[in-house]
Residue frames as a rotation matrix with the C-alpha (Angstrom) as fourth column:
MET 1
-0.697 -0.522 0.493 47.65
0.644 -0.152 0.750 94.90
-0.316 0.840 0.442 74.17
PHE 2
-0.495 0.497 -0.713 46.12
-0.399 -0.859 -0.321 97.81
-0.772 0.125 0.623 72.28
PRO 3
0.486 0.811 0.326 43.45
-0.027 0.387 -0.922 97.22
-0.874 0.439 0.210 69.64
ILE 4
0.676 -0.296 -0.675 45.89
-0.737 -0.313 -0.600 98.10
-0.034 0.903 -0.429 66.81
GLU 5
-0.358 -0.906 0.227 48.26
-0.924 0.379 0.056 95.54
-0.136 -0.190 -0.972 68.08
HIS 6
-0.147 0.498 0.855 45.69
-0.120 0.849 -0.515 92.81
-0.982 -0.179 -0.065 68.16
ALA 7
0.791 0.531 -0.304 44.72
-0.298 -0.099 -0.949 93.82
-0.534 0.841 0.080 64.59
VAL 8
0.253 -0.760 -0.599 48.32
-0.959 -0.113 -0.261 93.58
0.131 0.640 -0.757 63.33
VAL 9
-0.621 -0.448 0.643 48.98
-0.614 0.788 -0.044 90.25
-0.487 -0.422 -0.765 65.17
GLY 10
0.002 0.783 0.622 45.77
0.034 0.621 -0.783 88.79
-0.999 0.023 -0.025 63.68
LEU 11
0.830 0.510 -0.227 45.73
-0.120 -0.234 -0.965 90.28
-0.545 0.828 -0.133 60.19
VAL 12
0.071 -0.841 -0.536 49.39
-0.961 -0.201 0.190 90.13
-0.267 0.502 -0.823 59.05
PRO 13
-0.734 -0.282 0.618 49.36
-0.117 0.949 0.294 86.23
-0.669 0.144 -0.729 58.96
VAL 14
0.225 0.883 0.413 46.00
0.400 0.303 -0.865 86.41
-0.889 0.360 -0.285 57.17
LEU 15
0.736 -0.056 -0.674 47.46
-0.541 -0.648 -0.536 88.81
-0.407 0.760 -0.508 54.51
ALA 16
-0.342 -0.928 -0.146 50.56
-0.851 0.239 0.467 86.77
-0.399 0.284 -0.872 54.09
TYR 17
-0.440 0.356 0.824 48.43
0.180 0.935 -0.307 83.55
-0.880 0.014 -0.475 53.70
ALA 18
0.628 0.778 -0.012 46.19
0.223 -0.195 -0.955 85.22
-0.745 0.597 -0.296 51.06
LEU 19
0.515 -0.491 -0.703 49.15
-0.779 -0.611 -0.144 86.63
-0.358 0.621 -0.697 49.18
ILE 20
-0.627 -0.755 0.191 51.01
-0.623 0.634 0.458 83.26
-0.467 0.168 -0.868 49.05
ARG 21
-0.464 0.507 0.726 47.94
0.274 0.862 -0.426 81.21
-0.842 0.001 -0.539 48.34
ASP 22
0.477 0.819 0.317 45.86
0.656 -0.092 -0.749 83.35
-0.584 0.566 -0.582 46.15
ARG 23
-0.490 -0.742 0.458 48.48
0.868 -0.366 0.336 85.80
-0.082 0.562 0.823 44.85
ARG 24
-0.240 0.422 0.874 46.25
0.193 -0.862 0.469 88.70
0.951 0.281 0.125 45.68
LEU 25
-0.920 -0.081 0.383 45.04
-0.319 -0.411 -0.854 90.54
0.227 -0.908 0.352 48.68
PRO 26
-0.652 0.747 -0.127 42.03
0.750 0.612 -0.250 89.23
-0.109 -0.258 -0.960 50.65
SER 27
-0.121 0.721 0.682 38.73
0.524 -0.537 0.661 90.98
0.843 0.437 -0.313 50.13
LEU 28
-0.589 -0.005 0.808 37.58
-0.456 -0.824 -0.337 93.74
0.667 -0.567 0.483 52.30
ARG 29
0.518 0.844 0.138 34.86
-0.672 0.302 0.676 91.62
0.529 -0.443 0.724 53.70
LEU 30
0.577 -0.407 -0.709 37.43
0.478 0.871 -0.111 88.96
0.663 -0.274 0.697 54.76
LEU 31
-0.551 -0.785 0.281 39.64
0.323 -0.512 -0.796 91.67
0.769 -0.348 0.536 56.22
GLY 32
-0.203 0.579 0.789 36.55
-0.739 -0.620 0.265 93.09
0.642 -0.530 0.554 58.19
ILE 33
0.806 0.453 -0.381 35.74
-0.121 0.756 0.643 89.63
0.579 -0.472 0.665 59.59
GLY 34
0.157 -0.861 -0.484 39.34
0.720 0.435 -0.541 89.32
0.676 -0.263 0.688 60.66
LEU 35
-0.595 -0.272 0.756 39.36
-0.171 -0.877 -0.450 92.78
0.786 -0.396 0.475 62.24
VAL 36
0.276 0.787 0.552 36.31
-0.777 -0.155 0.610 91.94
0.566 -0.597 0.569 64.22
GLY 37
0.796 -0.071 -0.601 37.70
0.267 0.932 0.245 88.49
0.543 -0.355 0.761 65.28
SER 38
-0.218 -0.972 -0.084 40.96
0.586 -0.062 -0.808 90.21
0.780 -0.225 0.584 66.40
GLN 39
-0.709 0.082 0.701 38.95
-0.442 -0.826 -0.351 92.56
0.550 -0.558 0.621 68.68
PHE 40
0.022 0.893 -0.450 36.20
-0.133 0.449 0.884 90.18
0.991 0.041 0.129 69.65
PRO 41
-0.085 -0.048 -0.995 37.31
0.883 0.459 -0.098 89.27
0.461 -0.887 0.003 73.17
ASP 42
-0.896 -0.282 -0.343 37.85
0.425 -0.767 -0.480 92.94
-0.128 -0.576 0.808 74.17
LEU 43
-0.679 0.686 0.260 34.56
-0.348 -0.613 0.710 94.05
0.646 0.392 0.655 72.54
ILE 44
0.243 0.827 -0.507 32.76
0.114 0.495 0.862 91.69
0.963 -0.267 0.026 74.95
ASP 45
0.171 -0.232 -0.958 34.85
0.904 0.423 0.059 91.33
0.392 -0.876 0.282 78.08
LYS 46
-0.824 -0.561 0.082 36.00
0.479 -0.765 -0.430 95.04
0.304 -0.315 0.899 78.54
PRO 47
-0.419 0.707 0.570 32.52
-0.522 -0.701 0.486 96.59
0.743 -0.094 0.663 78.77
LEU 48
0.557 0.700 -0.447 31.22
0.033 0.519 0.854 93.74
0.830 -0.490 0.266 80.96
ALA 49
0.062 -0.596 -0.800 34.13
0.928 0.329 -0.173 94.11
0.367 -0.732 0.574 83.35
HIS 50
-0.781 -0.585 -0.220 34.86
0.625 -0.736 -0.259 97.84
-0.011 -0.340 0.940 83.44
GLN 51
-0.717 0.581 0.385 31.54
-0.348 -0.777 0.524 99.46
0.604 0.242 0.760 82.50
PHE 52
0.246 0.967 -0.061 28.99
-0.537 0.188 0.822 97.03
0.807 -0.170 0.566 84.02
HIS 53
-0.360 -0.535 0.764 31.16
-0.920 0.067 -0.387 95.33
0.156 -0.842 -0.516 86.65
LEU 54
0.710 0.704 -0.021 29.87
-0.703 0.710 0.026 91.87
0.033 -0.004 0.999 85.73
LEU 55
0.713 -0.556 -0.428 33.30
0.324 0.802 -0.502 90.16
0.622 0.219 0.752 85.41
PRO 56
0.779 -0.485 -0.398 36.25
0.323 -0.233 0.917 90.28
-0.538 -0.843 -0.025 87.86
SER 57
-0.303 -0.890 -0.340 38.65
0.098 -0.384 0.918 91.26
-0.948 0.245 0.203 84.95
GLY 58
0.364 0.363 -0.858 38.63
-0.726 -0.467 -0.505 92.42
-0.584 0.807 0.094 81.31
ARG 59
-0.338 -0.619 -0.709 40.36
-0.916 0.389 0.097 89.22
0.216 0.682 -0.698 80.33
VAL 60
-0.836 0.216 0.505 37.95
-0.030 0.900 -0.435 86.49
-0.548 -0.379 -0.746 81.39
PHE 61
0.302 0.952 0.057 34.76
-0.201 0.122 -0.972 85.11
-0.932 0.283 0.228 79.79
VAL 62
0.972 0.162 -0.169 35.33
-0.191 0.132 -0.973 85.43
-0.135 0.978 0.160 75.97
HIS 63
0.245 -0.968 -0.060 39.12
-0.928 -0.216 -0.304 85.39
0.281 0.130 -0.951 76.67
SER 64
-0.099 -0.226 0.969 38.86
-0.738 0.670 0.081 82.04
-0.667 -0.707 -0.233 78.46
LEU 65
-0.862 -0.263 -0.434 39.43
-0.494 0.626 0.603 78.82
0.113 0.734 -0.670 76.66
PRO 66
-0.733 0.638 0.235 36.23
0.475 0.728 -0.494 77.20
-0.486 -0.251 -0.837 78.12
VAL 67
0.360 0.844 -0.398 34.21
0.131 -0.468 -0.874 79.80
-0.924 0.263 -0.279 76.31
ALA 68
-0.019 -0.334 -0.942 36.46
-0.817 -0.538 0.207 80.44
-0.576 0.774 -0.263 73.29
ILE 69
-0.915 -0.392 0.091 36.79
-0.255 0.740 0.622 76.86
-0.311 0.546 -0.778 72.14
PRO 70
-0.309 0.854 0.418 33.00
0.723 0.497 -0.480 76.25
-0.617 0.154 -0.771 71.92
ALA 71
0.410 0.432 -0.803 32.53
-0.128 -0.845 -0.519 79.64
-0.903 0.316 -0.292 70.38
ILE 72
-0.420 -0.630 -0.653 35.14
-0.796 -0.089 0.598 78.81
-0.435 0.771 -0.464 67.65
CYS 73
-0.886 0.133 0.444 33.45
0.247 0.946 0.210 75.42
-0.393 0.295 -0.871 67.13
LEU 74
0.195 0.976 -0.095 30.06
0.504 -0.183 -0.844 77.19
-0.842 0.117 -0.527 66.65
VAL 75
0.301 -0.106 -0.948 31.67
-0.665 -0.736 -0.129 79.61
-0.684 0.669 -0.292 64.13
GLY 76
-0.811 -0.579 -0.081 33.35
-0.470 0.562 0.681 76.56
-0.349 0.590 -0.728 62.36
TRP 77
-0.542 0.651 0.531 30.02
0.581 0.747 -0.322 74.70
-0.607 0.134 -0.784 62.18
TYR 78
0.466 0.735 -0.493 28.21
0.119 -0.604 -0.788 77.78
-0.877 0.309 -0.369 60.82
ALA 79
-0.105 -0.631 -0.769 31.05
-0.807 -0.397 0.436 78.30
-0.581 0.667 -0.467 58.25
TRP 80
-0.887 -0.269 0.375 30.81
-0.091 0.898 0.430 74.71
-0.453 0.348 -0.821 57.30
ARG 81
-0.201 0.952 0.232 26.95
0.658 0.307 -0.688 74.81
-0.726 0.014 -0.688 56.95
THR 82
0.733 0.479 -0.483 27.05
0.044 -0.742 -0.669 78.01
-0.679 0.469 -0.565 54.80
ASP 83
0.585 -0.517 0.625 30.04
0.811 0.404 -0.424 76.96
-0.033 0.755 0.655 52.79
ARG 84
0.748 -0.376 0.547 32.24
-0.265 -0.925 -0.273 79.81
0.609 0.059 -0.791 54.14
LEU 85
0.711 -0.513 -0.481 35.17
0.698 0.596 0.397 77.94
0.083 -0.618 0.782 55.54
GLN 86
-0.210 -0.887 0.412 37.67
0.746 -0.417 -0.520 80.67
0.633 0.198 0.749 54.69
VAL 87
0.006 0.323 0.947 35.62
-0.307 -0.900 0.309 83.29
0.952 -0.292 0.094 56.45
GLY 88
0.936 0.353 0.014 35.13
-0.144 0.346 0.927 81.06
0.322 -0.870 0.374 59.50
GLY 89
0.489 -0.828 -0.276 38.79
0.836 0.534 -0.121 80.20
0.248 -0.172 0.954 59.52
VAL 90
-0.348 -0.547 0.761 39.86
0.355 -0.828 -0.433 83.78
0.868 0.119 0.483 59.41
PHE 91
0.413 0.525 0.745 37.54
-0.536 -0.521 0.664 84.73
0.737 -0.673 0.066 62.34
ALA 92
0.975 -0.038 -0.219 38.73
0.187 0.671 0.717 81.72
0.120 -0.740 0.661 64.44
PHE 93
0.165 -0.986 0.012 42.38
0.890 0.144 -0.432 82.44
0.425 0.082 0.902 63.71
THR 94
-0.313 -0.269 0.911 42.16
0.006 -0.960 -0.281 86.17
0.950 -0.082 0.302 64.57
TYR 95
0.692 0.644 0.325 40.06
-0.376 -0.063 0.925 85.43
0.616 -0.762 0.199 67.66
LEU 96
0.882 -0.337 -0.330 42.64
0.465 0.735 0.492 82.92
0.077 -0.588 0.805 68.92
SER 97
-0.074 -0.929 0.362 45.51
0.684 -0.311 -0.660 85.25
0.726 0.198 0.659 68.06
HIS 98
0.121 0.199 0.972 44.01
-0.406 -0.884 0.231 87.77
0.906 -0.422 -0.027 70.43
VAL 99
0.955 0.274 0.111 43.75
-0.228 0.444 0.866 85.18
0.188 -0.853 0.487 73.24
VAL 100
0.583 -0.793 -0.176 47.31
0.798 0.600 -0.061 84.05
0.154 -0.105 0.982 72.74
ALA 101
-0.134 -0.622 0.771 48.67
0.364 -0.755 -0.546 87.56
0.922 0.208 0.327 72.41
ASP 102
0.462 0.348 0.816 47.10
-0.577 -0.581 0.574 88.57
0.674 -0.736 -0.068 75.71
ASN 103
0.894 -0.073 0.443 48.77
-0.347 0.512 0.785 85.59
-0.285 -0.856 0.432 77.34
HIS 104
0.702 -0.639 -0.315 52.03
-0.118 0.331 -0.936 85.35
0.703 0.694 0.157 75.52
ARG 105
-0.073 -0.795 0.603 54.26
-0.895 -0.215 -0.392 85.81
0.441 -0.568 -0.695 78.58
ALA 106
0.108 0.149 0.983 52.80
-0.813 0.583 0.001 82.80
-0.573 -0.799 0.184 80.38
LEU 107
0.905 0.400 0.148 52.73
-0.216 0.729 -0.649 80.73
-0.368 0.555 0.746 77.25
TRP 108
0.722 -0.689 -0.063 56.24
-0.014 0.077 -0.997 81.29
0.692 0.721 0.046 76.17
LEU 109
0.504 -0.546 0.670 58.03
-0.835 -0.111 0.538 80.80
-0.219 -0.831 -0.512 79.58
PRO 110
-0.591 -0.717 -0.371 60.58
-0.765 0.644 -0.027 78.10
0.258 0.268 -0.928 79.77
GLU 111
-0.892 0.452 0.020 57.82
0.425 0.851 -0.310 76.11
-0.157 -0.268 -0.950 81.46
PRO 112
-0.698 0.657 0.284 54.52
-0.262 -0.604 0.753 77.31
0.666 0.451 0.594 79.80
THR 113
-0.822 0.521 -0.231 51.57
0.425 0.291 -0.857 77.64
-0.380 -0.802 -0.461 81.99
LEU 114
-0.234 0.852 0.469 47.84
0.561 -0.275 0.780 78.40
0.794 0.445 -0.414 81.47
SER 115
-0.910 -0.090 0.405 46.89
-0.211 -0.740 -0.638 81.45
0.357 -0.666 0.655 83.39
ASP 116
-0.717 0.687 -0.118 43.84
0.413 0.282 -0.866 81.48
-0.561 -0.670 -0.486 85.64
GLU 117
-0.217 0.557 -0.802 42.27
-0.581 -0.734 -0.352 83.95
-0.784 0.390 0.482 83.29
LEU 118
-0.607 -0.021 -0.794 42.62
-0.752 0.338 0.566 81.45
0.257 0.941 -0.221 80.38
LEU 119
-0.791 0.318 -0.522 40.72
0.322 0.943 0.085 78.78
0.520 -0.101 -0.848 82.45
TRP 120
-0.813 0.582 0.031 38.04
-0.377 -0.485 -0.789 81.03
-0.444 -0.653 0.614 84.00
PRO 121
0.310 0.420 0.853 35.45
-0.816 -0.344 0.466 80.04
0.489 -0.840 0.236 85.27
LEU 122
0.672 -0.024 -0.740 37.15
0.198 0.969 0.149 76.69
0.714 -0.246 0.656 86.10
ARG 123
-0.273 -0.715 -0.643 39.78
0.938 -0.050 -0.343 78.62
0.213 -0.697 0.685 88.14
PRO 124
0.763 0.497 -0.414 39.02
0.609 -0.768 0.199 81.78
-0.218 -0.404 -0.888 90.09
VAL 125
-0.021 -0.759 0.651 40.86
0.744 -0.447 -0.496 84.95
0.667 0.474 0.574 89.00
ALA 126
-0.521 -0.200 -0.830 42.05
0.754 -0.563 -0.338 87.87
-0.399 -0.802 0.444 91.18
PRO 127
0.640 0.756 0.141 39.75
0.741 -0.558 -0.374 90.80
-0.204 0.343 -0.917 90.72
GLN 128
-0.393 -0.777 0.491 41.31
0.874 -0.482 -0.064 93.73
0.286 0.404 0.869 88.88
PRO 129
-0.771 0.169 -0.614 40.93
0.202 -0.849 -0.488 97.41
-0.604 -0.501 0.620 89.73
VAL 130
0.237 0.964 0.118 37.55
0.623 -0.057 -0.780 98.82
-0.745 0.258 -0.615 88.64
SER 131
0.838 -0.002 -0.546 39.34
-0.328 -0.801 -0.501 101.58
-0.436 0.599 -0.672 86.79
PRO 132
0.575 -0.709 0.408 41.86
0.787 0.615 -0.041 100.16
-0.222 0.345 0.912 84.25
ARG 133
-0.230 -0.805 -0.547 44.95
0.524 -0.576 0.627 102.12
-0.820 -0.143 0.554 83.44
TRP 134
-0.877 -0.174 0.448 43.59
0.479 -0.378 0.792 103.09
0.032 0.909 0.415 80.04
ALA 135
-0.104 0.983 -0.149 40.33
0.980 0.077 -0.181 104.44
-0.167 -0.165 -0.972 81.43
GLY 136
-0.536 -0.150 0.831 41.22
0.420 -0.901 0.108 108.16
0.732 0.407 0.546 81.15
PRO 137
-0.970 0.178 0.164 39.61
-0.242 -0.693 -0.679 111.03
-0.007 -0.698 0.716 83.15
GLY 138
-0.284 0.949 0.135 36.10
-0.862 -0.191 -0.469 110.21
-0.420 -0.250 0.873 84.30
LEU 139
-0.349 0.028 0.937 36.43
0.162 0.986 0.031 106.74
-0.923 0.162 -0.349 82.70
ILE 140
0.266 0.479 -0.837 35.73
-0.677 -0.525 -0.515 108.34
-0.686 0.704 0.185 79.33
ASN 141
-0.531 -0.538 -0.654 37.78
-0.844 0.401 0.356 105.75
0.071 0.741 -0.667 77.50
VAL 142
-0.900 0.314 0.301 35.73
0.195 0.910 -0.367 102.86
-0.389 -0.271 -0.880 79.13
GLN 143
0.080 0.983 -0.164 32.50
0.036 -0.167 -0.985 104.62
-0.996 0.073 -0.049 78.09
LEU 144
0.118 -0.030 -0.993 33.75
-0.947 -0.305 -0.104 105.26
-0.299 0.952 -0.064 74.50
TRP 145
-0.861 -0.468 -0.198 34.95
-0.507 0.817 0.274 101.59
0.033 0.337 -0.941 74.20
THR 146
-0.632 0.718 0.290 31.60
0.269 0.555 -0.787 100.38
-0.726 -0.419 -0.544 75.60
LEU 147
0.300 0.713 -0.634 29.69
-0.413 -0.502 -0.760 102.52
-0.860 0.490 0.144 72.99
PHE 148
-0.207 -0.520 -0.829 32.06
-0.978 0.080 0.193 101.26
-0.034 0.851 -0.525 70.21
SER 149
-0.967 -0.164 0.193 31.61
-0.186 0.977 -0.107 97.74
-0.171 -0.139 -0.975 71.32
LEU 150
-0.233 0.964 0.130 27.86
0.108 0.159 -0.981 98.02
-0.966 -0.215 -0.141 71.34
VAL 151
0.322 0.297 -0.899 27.83
-0.778 -0.458 -0.431 99.50
-0.540 0.838 0.083 67.80
VAL 152
-0.545 -0.606 -0.580 30.17
-0.825 0.512 0.240 96.70
0.151 0.609 -0.779 66.41
VAL 153
-0.904 0.189 0.385 28.23
0.011 0.907 -0.421 93.95
-0.428 -0.376 -0.822 68.13
LEU 154
-0.017 0.986 -0.165 24.93
-0.062 -0.166 -0.984 95.26
-0.998 -0.006 0.064 66.98
VAL 155
0.193 -0.019 -0.981 26.06
-0.930 -0.322 -0.177 95.63
-0.312 0.947 -0.080 63.37
CYS 156
-0.803 -0.536 -0.262 27.59
-0.585 0.794 0.168 92.15
0.118 0.288 -0.950 63.40
ALA 157
-0.670 0.624 0.402 24.35
0.125 0.629 -0.767 90.72
-0.731 -0.464 -0.500 64.88
TYR 158
0.269 0.781 -0.564 22.28
-0.540 -0.362 -0.759 92.41
-0.797 0.509 0.325 62.26
TYR 159
-0.075 -0.346 -0.935 24.39
-0.992 0.126 0.033 90.94
0.106 0.930 -0.353 59.42
LEU 160
-0.945 -0.291 0.151 24.39
-0.321 0.916 -0.241 87.55
-0.068 -0.276 -0.959 61.07
CYS 161
-0.328 0.915 0.235 20.71
0.085 0.276 -0.957 87.45
-0.941 -0.294 -0.168 61.58
ARG 162
0.321 0.427 -0.845 20.22
-0.798 -0.359 -0.484 88.67
-0.511 0.830 0.225 57.92
ASP 163
-0.426 -0.590 -0.686 22.52
-0.860 0.499 0.106 85.95
0.280 0.635 -0.720 56.68
VAL 164
-0.926 0.120 0.359 20.84
-0.059 0.891 -0.450 83.28
-0.374 -0.438 -0.818 58.75
ALA 165
0.063 0.995 -0.081 17.41
-0.184 -0.068 -0.981 84.34
-0.981 0.077 0.179 57.61
ALA 166
0.230 0.015 -0.973 18.60
-0.945 -0.234 -0.227 84.37
-0.231 0.972 -0.040 53.95
HIS 167
-0.689 -0.602 -0.404 20.42
-0.679 0.731 0.069 81.08
0.253 0.321 -0.912 54.14
TYR 168
-0.947 0.231 0.221 17.89
0.082 0.844 -0.531 79.12
-0.309 -0.485 -0.818 56.05
GLY 169
-0.102 0.892 -0.441 14.89
-0.382 -0.444 -0.810 80.86
-0.919 0.085 0.386 54.58
SER 170
-0.017 -0.037 -0.999 15.98
-0.997 0.070 0.015 79.61
0.070 0.997 -0.039 51.12
ASP 171
-0.936 -0.333 -0.119 16.39
-0.306 0.932 -0.196 76.04
0.176 -0.147 -0.973 52.62
ALA 172
-0.612 0.746 0.263 12.77
-0.131 0.232 -0.964 76.00
-0.780 -0.625 -0.045 53.83
ARG 173
0.034 0.653 -0.757 11.33
-0.861 -0.365 -0.353 76.55
-0.507 0.664 0.550 50.35
């Protein structure tokens, strides 16, 4: 799926929930967290697979359940510890919506199955072509996506570190 499709699949239910529950649109901060969550697997896996060739496919590692479930539990724990359950829930929901959307064909067959990619590294996956179909001439789209991913991850890491320091720095006093 394209990034905009992942954003729609993840954020439309968040918007609907907020409108029904709170009778107003969610905050821009909450939508930003949801947008990052809806893109998170591709922000990590696509550069690692297509730019740096460290993964056999752009849909393993953060896309896989053995990594996604502990990551979501960690986000849930942090949300609980910082009293931000709504933010943690939105990130977890949009992250999982991405994983499910990427595997919707296998999951909605008459006999649903979990793909090898969903269970990597517990199951091996067939290596994908080095150059994905969306790479563009000279792999320019891979390079742009890697740069975009790096910026988003660094900005998120900055805010997370700042938040941890503010939250736990105040507990130490």
